[in-house]
Jmol script that loads the backbone (N, CA, C; Angstrom):
load data "model"
ATOM      1  N   MET A   1       3.069  50.848   7.542  1.00  0.00           N
ATOM      2  CA  MET A   1       3.522  49.931   6.507  1.00  0.00           C
ATOM      3  C   MET A   1       4.148  48.681   7.108  1.00  0.00           C
ATOM      4  N   ASN A   2       4.931  48.864   8.165  1.00  0.00           N
ATOM      5  CA  ASN A   2       5.610  47.728   8.768  1.00  0.00           C
ATOM      6  C   ASN A   2       4.615  46.758   9.395  1.00  0.00           C
ATOM      7  N   GLY A   3       3.539  47.264   9.975  1.00  0.00           N
ATOM      8  CA  GLY A   3       2.513  46.396  10.551  1.00  0.00           C
ATOM      9  C   GLY A   3       1.818  45.565   9.489  1.00  0.00           C
ATOM     10  N   ALA A   4       1.616  46.138   8.301  1.00  0.00           N
ATOM     11  CA  ALA A   4       0.977  45.407   7.207  1.00  0.00           C
ATOM     12  C   ALA A   4       1.868  44.278   6.726  1.00  0.00           C
ATOM     13  N   VAL A   5       3.176  44.523   6.701  1.00  0.00           N
ATOM     14  CA  VAL A   5       4.106  43.483   6.275  1.00  0.00           C
ATOM     15  C   VAL A   5       4.113  42.345   7.287  1.00  0.00           C
ATOM     16  N   LEU A   6       4.096  42.681   8.576  1.00  0.00           N
ATOM     17  CA  LEU A   6       4.066  41.644   9.612  1.00  0.00           C
ATOM     18  C   LEU A   6       2.775  40.843   9.553  1.00  0.00           C
ATOM     19  N   ALA A   7       1.660  41.508   9.287  1.00  0.00           N
ATOM     20  CA  ALA A   7       0.378  40.806   9.173  1.00  0.00           C
ATOM     21  C   ALA A   7       0.387  39.869   7.972  1.00  0.00           C
ATOM     22  N   THR A   8       0.977  40.316   6.869  1.00  0.00           N
ATOM     23  CA  THR A   8       1.062  39.468   5.678  1.00  0.00           C
ATOM     24  C   THR A   8       1.941  38.252   5.945  1.00  0.00           C
ATOM     25  N   ASP A   9       3.060  38.465   6.638  1.00  0.00           N
ATOM     26  CA  ASP A   9       3.926  37.335   6.985  1.00  0.00           C
ATOM     27  C   ASP A   9       3.203  36.341   7.879  1.00  0.00           C
ATOM     28  N   THR A  10       2.436  36.841   8.826  1.00  0.00           N
ATOM     29  CA  THR A  10       1.692  35.959   9.720  1.00  0.00           C
ATOM     30  C   THR A  10       0.643  35.169   8.951  1.00  0.00           C
ATOM     31  N   ILE A  11      -0.059  35.828   8.059  1.00  0.00           N
ATOM     32  CA  ILE A  11      -1.076  35.139   7.255  1.00  0.00           C
ATOM     33  C   ILE A  11      -0.420  34.081   6.373  1.00  0.00           C
ATOM     34  N   LEU A  12       0.711  34.418   5.757  1.00  0.00           N
ATOM     35  CA  LEU A  12       1.422  33.450   4.926  1.00  0.00           C
ATOM     36  C   LEU A  12       1.909  32.265   5.752  1.00  0.00           C
ATOM     37  N   GLN A  13       2.434  32.530   6.923  1.00  0.00           N
ATOM     38  CA  GLN A  13       2.914  31.446   7.777  1.00  0.00           C
ATOM     39  C   GLN A  13       1.775  30.516   8.169  1.00  0.00           C
ATOM     40  N   LYS A  14       0.635  31.085   8.515  1.00  0.00           N
ATOM     41  CA  LYS A  14      -0.524  30.263   8.884  1.00  0.00           C
ATOM     42  C   LYS A  14      -1.034  29.464   7.694  1.00  0.00           C
ATOM     43  N   ALA A  15      -1.083  30.105   6.517  1.00  0.00           N
ATOM     44  CA  ALA A  15      -1.551  29.401   5.323  1.00  0.00           C
ATOM     45  C   ALA A  15      -0.627  28.234   4.995  1.00  0.00           C
ATOM     46  N   ILE A  16       0.667  28.449   5.099  1.00  0.00           N
ATOM     47  CA  ILE A  16       1.616  27.385   4.808  1.00  0.00           C
ATOM     48  C   ILE A  16       1.543  26.295   5.866  1.00  0.00           C
ATOM     49  N   THR A  17       1.464  26.693   7.121  1.00  0.00           N
ATOM     50  CA  THR A  17       1.453  25.716   8.203  1.00  0.00           C
ATOM     51  C   THR A  17       0.196  24.861   8.193  1.00  0.00           C
ATOM     52  N   TYR A  18      -0.954  25.490   7.987  1.00  0.00           N
ATOM     53  CA  TYR A  18      -2.215  24.764   8.131  1.00  0.00           C
ATOM     54  C   TYR A  18      -2.801  24.237   6.835  1.00  0.00           C
ATOM     55  N   PHE A  19      -2.328  24.707   5.698  1.00  0.00           N
ATOM     56  CA  PHE A  19      -2.918  24.278   4.430  1.00  0.00           C
ATOM     57  C   PHE A  19      -1.904  23.610   3.509  1.00  0.00           C
ATOM     58  N   LEU A  20      -0.829  24.305   3.193  1.00  0.00           N
ATOM     59  CA  LEU A  20       0.111  23.776   2.204  1.00  0.00           C
ATOM     60  C   LEU A  20       0.966  22.637   2.744  1.00  0.00           C
ATOM     61  N   GLN A  21       1.404  22.743   3.991  1.00  0.00           N
ATOM     62  CA  GLN A  21       2.247  21.689   4.545  1.00  0.00           C
ATOM     63  C   GLN A  21       1.510  20.345   4.619  1.00  0.00           C
ATOM     64  N   PRO A  22       0.262  20.289   5.110  1.00  0.00           N
ATOM     65  CA  PRO A  22      -0.449  19.008   5.074  1.00  0.00           C
ATOM     66  C   PRO A  22      -0.687  18.489   3.658  1.00  0.00           C
ATOM     67  N   LEU A  23      -0.961  19.399   2.705  1.00  0.00           N
ATOM     68  CA  LEU A  23      -1.138  18.963   1.321  1.00  0.00           C
ATOM     69  C   LEU A  23       0.148  18.352   0.770  1.00  0.00           C
ATOM     70  N   TYR A  24       1.265  18.963   1.110  1.00  0.00           N
ATOM     71  CA  TYR A  24       2.569  18.445   0.687  1.00  0.00           C
ATOM     72  C   TYR A  24       2.796  17.049   1.271  1.00  0.00           C
ATOM     73  N   GLN A  25       2.501  16.888   2.542  1.00  0.00           N
ATOM     74  CA  GLN A  25       2.690  15.595   3.190  1.00  0.00           C
ATOM     75  C   GLN A  25       1.758  14.534   2.611  1.00  0.00           C
ATOM     76  N   ILE A  26       0.536  14.918   2.321  1.00  0.00           N
ATOM     77  CA  ILE A  26      -0.413  13.976   1.710  1.00  0.00           C
ATOM     78  C   ILE A  26       0.079  13.568   0.324  1.00  0.00           C
ATOM     79  N   ALA A  27       0.602  14.517  -0.443  1.00  0.00           N
ATOM     80  CA  ALA A  27       1.111  14.203  -1.779  1.00  0.00           C
ATOM     81  C   ALA A  27       2.282  13.227  -1.708  1.00  0.00           C
ATOM     82  N   VAL A  28       3.159  13.392  -0.731  1.00  0.00           N
ATOM     83  CA  VAL A  28       4.279  12.464  -0.564  1.00  0.00           C
ATOM     84  C   VAL A  28       3.760  11.068  -0.225  1.00  0.00           C
ATOM     85  N   VAL A  29       2.803  10.994   0.677  1.00  0.00           N
ATOM     86  CA  VAL A  29       2.248   9.697   1.076  1.00  0.00           C
ATOM     87  C   VAL A  29       1.545   9.024  -0.099  1.00  0.00           C
ATOM     88  N   VAL A  30       0.771   9.788  -0.866  1.00  0.00           N
ATOM     89  CA  VAL A  30       0.057   9.213  -2.011  1.00  0.00           C
ATOM     90  C   VAL A  30       1.038   8.694  -3.056  1.00  0.00           C
ATOM     91  N   ALA A  31       2.085   9.459  -3.342  1.00  0.00           N
ATOM     92  CA  ALA A  31       3.074   9.012  -4.327  1.00  0.00           C
ATOM     93  C   ALA A  31       3.791   7.755  -3.836  1.00  0.00           C
ATOM     94  N   PHE A  32       4.102   7.693  -2.551  1.00  0.00           N
ATOM     95  CA  PHE A  32       4.762   6.507  -2.005  1.00  0.00           C
ATOM     96  C   PHE A  32       3.837   5.296  -2.047  1.00  0.00           C
ATOM     97  N   LEU A  33       2.566   5.489  -1.709  1.00  0.00           N
ATOM     98  CA  LEU A  33       1.609   4.387  -1.774  1.00  0.00           C
ATOM     99  C   LEU A  33       1.406   3.909  -3.211  1.00  0.00           C
ATOM    100  N   TYR A  34       1.433   4.831  -4.160  1.00  0.00           N
ATOM    101  CA  TYR A  34       1.317   4.454  -5.567  1.00  0.00           C
ATOM    102  C   TYR A  34       2.513   3.594  -5.980  1.00  0.00           C
ATOM    103  N   PHE A  35       3.693   3.974  -5.494  1.00  0.00           N
ATOM    104  CA  PHE A  35       4.889   3.179  -5.759  1.00  0.00           C
ATOM    105  C   PHE A  35       4.751   1.784  -5.138  1.00  0.00           C
ATOM    106  N   LEU A  36       4.284   1.717  -3.892  1.00  0.00           N
ATOM    107  CA  LEU A  36       4.099   0.414  -3.237  1.00  0.00           C
ATOM    108  C   LEU A  36       3.042  -0.424  -3.943  1.00  0.00           C
ATOM    109  N   PHE A  37       2.012   0.232  -4.468  1.00  0.00           N
ATOM    110  CA  PHE A  37       1.005  -0.475  -5.252  1.00  0.00           C
ATOM    111  C   PHE A  37       1.659  -1.111  -6.480  1.00  0.00           C
ATOM    112  N   GLY A  38       2.553  -0.379  -7.111  1.00  0.00           N
ATOM    113  CA  GLY A  38       3.276  -0.921  -8.265  1.00  0.00           C
ATOM    114  C   GLY A  38       4.137  -2.107  -7.884  1.00  0.00           C
ATOM    115  N   VAL A  39       4.769  -2.044  -6.715  1.00  0.00           N
ATOM    116  CA  VAL A  39       5.593  -3.161  -6.244  1.00  0.00           C
ATOM    117  C   VAL A  39       4.727  -4.398  -6.026  1.00  0.00           C
ATOM    118  N   ALA A  40       3.607  -4.226  -5.321  1.00  0.00           N
ATOM    119  CA  ALA A  40       2.712  -5.353  -5.059  1.00  0.00           C
ATOM    120  C   ALA A  40       2.131  -5.896  -6.363  1.00  0.00           C
ATOM    121  N   PHE A  41       1.741  -5.005  -7.253  1.00  0.00           N
ATOM    122  CA  PHE A  41       1.172  -5.415  -8.533  1.00  0.00           C
ATOM    123  C   PHE A  41       2.201  -6.217  -9.335  1.00  0.00           C
ATOM    124  N   LEU A  42       3.444  -5.774  -9.287  1.00  0.00           N
ATOM    125  CA  LEU A  42       4.511  -6.481 -10.000  1.00  0.00           C
ATOM    126  C   LEU A  42       4.736  -7.864  -9.395  1.00  0.00           C
ATOM    127  N   MET A  43       4.709  -7.954  -8.089  1.00  0.00           N
ATOM    128  CA  MET A  43       4.937  -9.240  -7.432  1.00  0.00           C
ATOM    129  C   MET A  43       3.847 -10.253  -7.774  1.00  0.00           C
ATOM    130  N   PHE A  44       2.597  -9.794  -7.827  1.00  0.00           N
ATOM    131  CA  PHE A  44       1.490 -10.714  -8.065  1.00  0.00           C
ATOM    132  C   PHE A  44       1.233 -10.995  -9.543  1.00  0.00           C
ATOM    133  N   GLN A  45       1.796 -10.203 -10.443  1.00  0.00           N
ATOM    134  CA  GLN A  45       1.535 -10.360 -11.867  1.00  0.00           C
ATOM    135  C   GLN A  45       2.803 -10.690 -12.647  1.00  0.00           C
ATOM    136  N   MET A  46       3.726 -11.396 -12.044  1.00  0.00           N
ATOM    137  CA  MET A  46       4.997 -11.709 -12.704  1.00  0.00           C
ATOM    138  C   MET A  46       4.824 -12.592 -13.941  1.00  0.00           C
ATOM    139  N   ASN A  47       3.827 -13.436 -13.965  1.00  0.00           N
ATOM    140  CA  ASN A  47       3.667 -14.384 -15.068  1.00  0.00           C
ATOM    141  C   ASN A  47       3.008 -13.784 -16.303  1.00  0.00           C
ATOM    142  N   ASN A  48       2.322 -12.676 -16.152  1.00  0.00           N
ATOM    143  CA  ASN A  48       1.605 -12.051 -17.248  1.00  0.00           C
ATOM    144  C   ASN A  48       2.438 -10.877 -17.777  1.00  0.00           C
ATOM    145  N   PRO A  49       2.996 -10.983 -18.998  1.00  0.00           N
ATOM    146  CA  PRO A  49       3.871  -9.917 -19.507  1.00  0.00           C
ATOM    147  C   PRO A  49       3.176  -8.563 -19.651  1.00  0.00           C
ATOM    148  N   GLU A  50       1.915  -8.564 -20.041  1.00  0.00           N
ATOM    149  CA  GLU A  50       1.190  -7.307 -20.216  1.00  0.00           C
ATOM    150  C   GLU A  50       0.990  -6.611 -18.865  1.00  0.00           C
ATOM    151  N   ARG A  51       0.596  -7.374 -17.873  1.00  0.00           N
ATOM    152  CA  ARG A  51       0.401  -6.819 -16.526  1.00  0.00           C
ATOM    153  C   ARG A  51       1.727  -6.409 -15.893  1.00  0.00           C
ATOM    154  N   ARG A  52       2.779  -7.131 -16.227  1.00  0.00           N
ATOM    155  CA  ARG A  52       4.105  -6.800 -15.700  1.00  0.00           C
ATOM    156  C   ARG A  52       4.553  -5.427 -16.211  1.00  0.00           C
ATOM    157  N   GLU A  53       4.287  -5.150 -17.483  1.00  0.00           N
ATOM    158  CA  GLU A  53       4.616  -3.832 -18.031  1.00  0.00           C
ATOM    159  C   GLU A  53       3.788  -2.733 -17.367  1.00  0.00           C
ATOM    160  N   GLN A  54       2.533  -3.036 -17.109  1.00  0.00           N
ATOM    161  CA  GLN A  54       1.680  -2.069 -16.429  1.00  0.00           C
ATOM    162  C   GLN A  54       2.207  -1.805 -15.013  1.00  0.00           C
ATOM    163  N   ALA A  55       2.652  -2.836 -14.325  1.00  0.00           N
ATOM    164  CA  ALA A  55       3.212  -2.672 -12.989  1.00  0.00           C
ATOM    165  C   ALA A  55       4.502  -1.854 -13.036  1.00  0.00           C
ATOM    166  N   ARG A  56       5.314  -2.064 -14.047  1.00  0.00           N
ATOM    167  CA  ARG A  56       6.548  -1.278 -14.188  1.00  0.00           C
ATOM    168  C   ARG A  56       6.231   0.200 -14.411  1.00  0.00           C
ATOM    169  N   ARG A  57       5.169   0.480 -15.158  1.00  0.00           N
ATOM    170  CA  ARG A  57       4.763   1.873 -15.345  1.00  0.00           C
ATOM    171  C   ARG A  57       4.326   2.491 -14.016  1.00  0.00           C
ATOM    172  N   HIS A  58       3.594   1.714 -13.199  1.00  0.00           N
ATOM    173  CA  HIS A  58       3.205   2.202 -11.871  1.00  0.00           C
ATOM    174  C   HIS A  58       4.442   2.525 -11.039  1.00  0.00           C
ATOM    175  N   LEU A  59       5.423   1.656 -11.082  1.00  0.00           N
ATOM    176  CA  LEU A  59       6.663   1.901 -10.345  1.00  0.00           C
ATOM    177  C   LEU A  59       7.357   3.164 -10.849  1.00  0.00           C
ATOM    178  N   LEU A  60       7.454   3.287 -12.154  1.00  0.00           N
ATOM    179  CA  LEU A  60       8.117   4.441 -12.733  1.00  0.00           C
ATOM    180  C   LEU A  60       7.395   5.737 -12.381  1.00  0.00           C
ATOM    181  N   TYR A  61       6.062   5.756 -12.525  1.00  0.00           N
ATOM    182  CA  TYR A  61       5.301   6.964 -12.221  1.00  0.00           C
ATOM    183  C   TYR A  61       5.370   7.297 -10.730  1.00  0.00           C
ATOM    184  N   GLY A  62       5.395   6.289  -9.880  1.00  0.00           N
ATOM    185  CA  GLY A  62       5.526   6.533  -8.442  1.00  0.00           C
ATOM    186  C   GLY A  62       6.862   7.158  -8.101  1.00  0.00           C
ATOM    187  N   VAL A  63       7.937   6.657  -8.707  1.00  0.00           N
ATOM    188  CA  VAL A  63       9.269   7.212  -8.451  1.00  0.00           C
ATOM    189  C   VAL A  63       9.366   8.633  -9.003  1.00  0.00           C
ATOM    190  N   ILE A  64       8.844   8.853 -10.195  1.00  0.00           N
ATOM    191  CA  ILE A  64       8.876  10.193 -10.784  1.00  0.00           C
ATOM    192  C   ILE A  64       8.065  11.169  -9.926  1.00  0.00           C
ATOM    193  N   GLY A  65       6.894  10.733  -9.467  1.00  0.00           N
ATOM    194  CA  GLY A  65       6.071  11.585  -8.612  1.00  0.00           C
ATOM    195  C   GLY A  65       6.778  11.936  -7.316  1.00  0.00           C
ATOM    196  N   LEU A  66       7.387  10.943  -6.673  1.00  0.00           N
ATOM    197  CA  LEU A  66       8.135  11.212  -5.443  1.00  0.00           C
ATOM    198  C   LEU A  66       9.280  12.177  -5.701  1.00  0.00           C
ATOM    199  N   PHE A  67       9.994  11.976  -6.797  1.00  0.00           N
ATOM    200  CA  PHE A  67      11.119  12.849  -7.124  1.00  0.00           C
ATOM    201  C   PHE A  67      10.654  14.292  -7.306  1.00  0.00           C
ATOM    202  N   ILE A  68       9.580  14.474  -8.042  1.00  0.00           N
ATOM    203  CA  ILE A  68       9.070  15.824  -8.296  1.00  0.00           C
ATOM    204  C   ILE A  68       8.603  16.471  -6.992  1.00  0.00           C
ATOM    205  N   ILE A  69       7.841  15.746  -6.204  1.00  0.00           N
ATOM    206  CA  ILE A  69       7.304  16.307  -4.965  1.00  0.00           C
ATOM    207  C   ILE A  69       8.428  16.675  -4.003  1.00  0.00           C
ATOM    208  N   LEU A  70       9.376  15.769  -3.813  1.00  0.00           N
ATOM    209  CA  LEU A  70      10.477  16.044  -2.894  1.00  0.00           C
ATOM    210  C   LEU A  70      11.392  17.149  -3.425  1.00  0.00           C
ATOM    211  N   SER A  71      11.557  17.220  -4.746  1.00  0.00           N
ATOM    212  CA  SER A  71      12.368  18.293  -5.327  1.00  0.00           C
ATOM    213  C   SER A  71      11.722  19.656  -5.116  1.00  0.00           C
ATOM    214  N   VAL A  72      10.432  19.732  -5.293  1.00  0.00           N
ATOM    215  CA  VAL A  72       9.721  20.991  -5.076  1.00  0.00           C
ATOM    216  C   VAL A  72       9.866  21.422  -3.610  1.00  0.00           C
ATOM    217  N   GLY A  73       9.730  20.470  -2.699  1.00  0.00           N
ATOM    218  CA  GLY A  73       9.900  20.793  -1.285  1.00  0.00           C
ATOM    219  C   GLY A  73      11.299  21.299  -0.982  1.00  0.00           C
ATOM    220  N   ALA A  74      12.314  20.672  -1.574  1.00  0.00           N
ATOM    221  CA  ALA A  74      13.700  21.104  -1.354  1.00  0.00           C
ATOM    222  C   ALA A  74      13.948  22.488  -1.947  1.00  0.00           C
ATOM    223  N   ILE A  75      13.388  22.748  -3.122  1.00  0.00           N
ATOM    224  CA  ILE A  75      13.555  24.060  -3.755  1.00  0.00           C
ATOM    225  C   ILE A  75      12.893  25.141  -2.903  1.00  0.00           C
ATOM    226  N   ILE A  76      11.707  24.855  -2.380  1.00  0.00           N
ATOM    227  CA  ILE A  76      11.015  25.831  -1.538  1.00  0.00           C
ATOM    228  C   ILE A  76      11.825  26.107  -0.271  1.00  0.00           C
ATOM    229  N   LYS A  77      12.359  25.062   0.350  1.00  0.00           N
ATOM    230  CA  LYS A  77      13.178  25.266   1.547  1.00  0.00           C
ATOM    231  C   LYS A  77      14.437  26.061   1.224  1.00  0.00           C
ATOM    232  N   PHE A  78      15.049  25.796   0.079  1.00  0.00           N
ATOM    233  CA  PHE A  78      16.256  26.519  -0.318  1.00  0.00           C
ATOM    234  C   PHE A  78      15.960  27.999  -0.536  1.00  0.00           C
ATOM    235  N   ILE A  79      14.901  28.289  -1.272  1.00  0.00           N
ATOM    236  CA  ILE A  79      14.522  29.682  -1.526  1.00  0.00           C
ATOM    237  C   ILE A  79      14.145  30.373  -0.216  1.00  0.00           C
ATOM    238  N   ASN A  80      13.455  29.665   0.646  1.00  0.00           N
ATOM    239  CA  ASN A  80      13.071  30.215   1.938  1.00  0.00           C
ATOM    240  C   ASN A  80      14.300  30.566   2.777  1.00  0.00           C
ATOM    241  N   SER A  81      15.313  29.747   2.733  1.00  0.00           N
ATOM    242  CA  SER A  81      16.528  30.035   3.510  1.00  0.00           C
ATOM    243  C   SER A  81      17.289  31.221   2.918  1.00  0.00           C
ATOM    244  N   ILE A  82      17.227  31.420   1.606  1.00  0.00           N
ATOM    245  CA  ILE A  82      17.899  32.554   0.982  1.00  0.00           C
ATOM    246  C   ILE A  82      17.142  33.848   1.258  1.00  0.00           C
ATOM    247  N   VAL A  83      15.835  33.802   1.141  1.00  0.00           N
ATOM    248  CA  VAL A  83      15.025  35.003   1.282  1.00  0.00           C
ATOM    249  C   VAL A  83      15.001  35.511   2.716  1.00  0.00           C
ATOM    250  N   GLY A  84      15.034  34.652   3.665  1.00  0.00           N
ATOM    251  CA  GLY A  84      15.010  35.136   5.037  1.00  0.00           C
ATOM    252  C   GLY A  84      14.667  34.057   6.032  1.00  0.00           C
ATOM    253  N   GLY A  85      14.104  32.986   5.567  1.00  0.00           N
ATOM    254  CA  GLY A  85      13.820  31.862   6.448  1.00  0.00           C
ATOM    255  C   GLY A  85      12.714  32.090   7.432  1.00  0.00           C
ATOM    256  N   GLY A  86      11.863  33.083   7.200  1.00  0.00           N
ATOM    257  CA  GLY A  86      10.772  33.345   8.134  1.00  0.00           C
ATOM    258  C   GLY A  86       9.641  32.336   8.015  1.00  0.00           C
ATOM    259  N   LEU A  87       9.479  31.746   6.849  1.00  0.00           N
ATOM    260  CA  LEU A  87       8.395  30.790   6.637  1.00  0.00           C
ATOM    261  C   LEU A  87       8.891  29.387   6.902  1.00  0.00           C
ATOM    262  N   VAL A  88       8.082  28.614   7.587  1.00  0.00           N
ATOM    263  CA  VAL A  88       8.442  27.230   7.884  1.00  0.00           C
ATOM    264  C   VAL A  88       7.645  26.344   6.956  1.00  0.00           C
ATOM    265  N   TYR A  89       8.313  25.535   6.186  1.00  0.00           N
ATOM    266  CA  TYR A  89       7.615  24.635   5.264  1.00  0.00           C
ATOM    267  C   TYR A  89       8.036  23.224   5.524  1.00  0.00           C
TER     268      TYR A  89
END
end "model"
wireframe off; spacefill off
backbone 0.3
color backbone group
């Protein structure tokens, strides 16, 4: 039984290290780039009120996305530290 638990932990660690962690990092980068797109869009469309509102929505959605992604990462790290800290995320 103990060997099966160790094998499961190893498989989980590999899955997190090689699959979930890069996906998490890509999601952070995409949300940040979306926010920067909103900043650039706002800078270039200051004279058009309709486009300015659209740029503000891009900024808002980028910030909300970053907040959600980073919060999920923090919650996972917190739970991991409580449970045993064997998984690295």
